C-alpha positions, 0 to 999 in steps of 0.5 A, spaced: 331 363 638 331 371 639 324 372 638 323 367 644 328 371 648 324 376 647 317 374 648 320 371 655 321 378 657 316 381 655 312 376 659 317 377 665 316 385 665 308 383 665 308 379 670 313 385 673 308 390 673 302 385 675 306 385 681 308 392 682 300 393 681 296 389 686 302 391 691 299 399 691 293 396 691 294 391 697 297 397 700 290 401 699 285 396 701 289 394 707 289 401 709 282 403 709 280 395 713 285 396 717 285 403 718 288 406 725 280 405 729 279 408 735 283 414 734 280 418 729 278 422 735 282 425 741 277 425 746 278 429 753 274 430 759 273 437 761 267 437 766 264 431 771 259 431 777 257 426 780 251 429 785 245 428 789 239 432 786 236 436 791 229 434 793 229 428 789 232 421 791 237 419 785 244 421 784 246 424 778 252 423 773 255 429 768 259 429 764 262 433 759 268 432 754 273 436 748 274 433 742 278 433 736 277 429 730 284 427 727 281 424 720 278 428 715 274 423 713 270 422 719 269 431 719 261 431 718 259 424 720 254 421 724 256 418 730 254 416 737 258 416 744 257 410 751 257 412 758 259 406 763 258 406 769 262 403 774 261 401 781 269 402 785 269 395 785 268 394 778 262 391 778 258 395 773 252 399 775 249 402 767 249 404 760 248 409 757 249 412 751 247 417 746 240 416 743 240 419 736 248 420 735 250 427 734 253 430 728 261 430 729 265 436 728 273 438 726 272 439 734 267 439 740 264 438 746 259 433 747 256 432 755 253 425 758 248 425 762 244 420 767 241 418 773 242 412 779 238 410 783 239 414 790 244 409 794 250 409 799 255 409 794 261 415 794 263 414 788 263 412 782 268 411 776 266 412 768 268 410 762 266 414 756 268 412 748 266 415 742 264 410 736 260 409 730 253 410 730 251 403 731 255 403 737 260 397 734 267 401 733 270 405 736 273 412 733 276 415 739 281 413 746 277 411 752 277 417 757 276 414 765 274 418 771 274 417 778 268 420 781 267 422 786 259 424 790 258 431 790 266 434 788 266 437 782 271 436 778 
């Protein structure tokens, strides 16, 4: 009988060890799969313009952002970013992005520039977001900015 008890004790210990190891593995997998996507990079606006280009029949939108990376695994990766431009009532006018992406440093700046056909629009709203290179997964906070024609902000 004592033999069976030792066998059962060893079997129970094996199960407990298996469960503990499984929990550690599950936790590390869960952290990588469900990481804080969209929080790897902190994004801020440093300069923005919505102007009519002299001698041209277009309006230019220029937005300069500064960023700092909080996730060391993101530093050195090729990423992208998008800028969406909306009318004050929420109509999407244009989406522009960084064509081939850029290699992200620990901190830095990135500029978004695009043009719109000249119109009577006096103000726009922009939303900028850094994403993965495929532009499918967010890597930063999104920043919203209201721009008034011919006023640098």
